[in-house]
KOLBAKE-159251 format. One line per 2 residues: number of its first residue (from 1); their letters; for each residue x, y, z of C-alpha. Coordinates in Angstrom, 1 decimal, padded with zeros to 4 digits. Example, Ala and Ser with C-alpha at 12.3 -4.5 7.8 and 13.67 -1.06 7.14 Angstrom:
1 = as = 012.3 -004.5 007.8  013.7 -001.1 007.1
// end
This chain:
1 = lc = 031.6 -000.4 056.7  032.8 003.2 056.4
3 = gr = 029.4 004.9 056.2  029.8 006.0 052.6
5 = tl = 029.9 004.3 049.2  033.5 004.1 048.1
7 = vg = 033.0 003.5 044.4  030.2 004.3 042.1
9 = he = 028.3 007.1 043.9  028.2 010.8 043.3
11 = pc = 029.5 013.1 046.1  026.8 014.0 048.6
13 = gt = 027.7 017.7 048.7  030.3 017.7 051.5
15 = dl = 032.9 016.2 049.3  033.0 019.1 046.8
17 = yd = 035.8 021.7 046.5  033.5 024.7 047.2
19 = mh = 033.3 023.7 050.9  037.0 024.4 051.1
21 = ss = 037.0 027.6 049.2  034.0 029.3 050.7
23 = pm = 034.7 032.4 052.9  035.6 032.1 056.6
25 = ns = 033.7 033.9 059.3  035.4 037.1 060.5
27 = va = 036.4 035.8 064.0  038.0 032.6 062.5
29 = qa = 039.7 034.7 059.8  041.2 037.1 062.4
31 = am = 042.4 034.3 064.6  044.0 032.3 061.7
33 = se = 045.7 035.4 060.5  047.2 036.1 063.9
35 = iq = 048.3 032.4 064.2  049.9 032.6 060.8
37 = de = 051.7 035.9 061.7  053.0 034.5 065.0
39 = cf = 054.3 031.4 063.3  056.0 033.4 060.6
41 = rl = 057.8 035.5 063.3  059.2 032.2 064.6
43 = gi = 060.2 031.0 061.2  057.4 028.4 060.9
45 = al = 055.9 028.5 057.4  052.2 027.6 057.2
47 = rt = 051.7 027.2 053.4  047.9 027.5 053.3
49 = rh = 044.8 027.8 055.4  041.3 026.7 054.3
51 = re = 037.9 025.5 055.5  037.1 021.9 056.1
53 = gg = 033.9 020.2 055.1  032.3 020.4 058.5
55 = pn = 030.8 023.7 059.9  033.4 026.0 061.6
57 = qy = 036.3 023.7 060.9  039.5 025.2 059.5
59 = ey = 042.9 023.8 058.7  046.5 024.8 058.1
61 = ap = 049.0 023.0 055.9  052.6 023.4 057.0
63 = hf = 055.5 023.3 054.6  057.1 019.9 054.1
65 = gv = 060.5 019.6 055.8  062.9 017.4 057.6
67 = at = 061.0 015.2 060.1  063.0 016.1 063.2
69 = aq = 062.6 019.9 062.6  059.0 019.5 061.5
71 = id = 058.0 017.8 064.7  059.3 020.7 066.8
73 = en = 057.7 023.2 064.5  054.3 021.4 064.7
75 = lv = 054.4 021.3 068.5  055.2 025.0 068.7
77 = cm = 052.5 025.8 066.1  049.9 023.7 068.1
79 = ei = 050.7 025.7 071.2  050.3 029.0 069.3
81 = iq = 047.0 027.8 067.8  045.6 026.9 071.3
83 = dv = 046.7 030.3 072.8  045.3 032.4 070.0
85 = ar = 042.1 030.4 069.8  041.5 030.9 073.5
87 = ky = 042.1 034.7 073.1  039.3 034.8 070.4
89 = gl = 036.9 032.7 072.5  037.4 029.7 070.2
91 = va = 038.4 026.1 070.9  041.2 024.4 068.9
93 = ll = 040.8 020.7 068.3  044.2 019.4 067.2
95 = he = 043.2 016.0 065.9  041.3 014.5 062.9
// end
């Protein structure tokens, strides 16, 4: 139904923590640092950044906050991500 065994099967390699903690490529690292700096200047706290399981996929985790303020911060952050990604020749996909 979901393409994976839900119970009783060992991870196939993409489910392990080391995918998230392996180093980023230099272009993605530079872009993500600039995004985080720009958000910080606007008072938007991005708690962490890490790799995702798929190749060249990265993610930010914003601080938890009041929903009405968090929505506004997320929208501004998504605009910053798209602008900075374009500057580095990257494409930002803002959905799961």
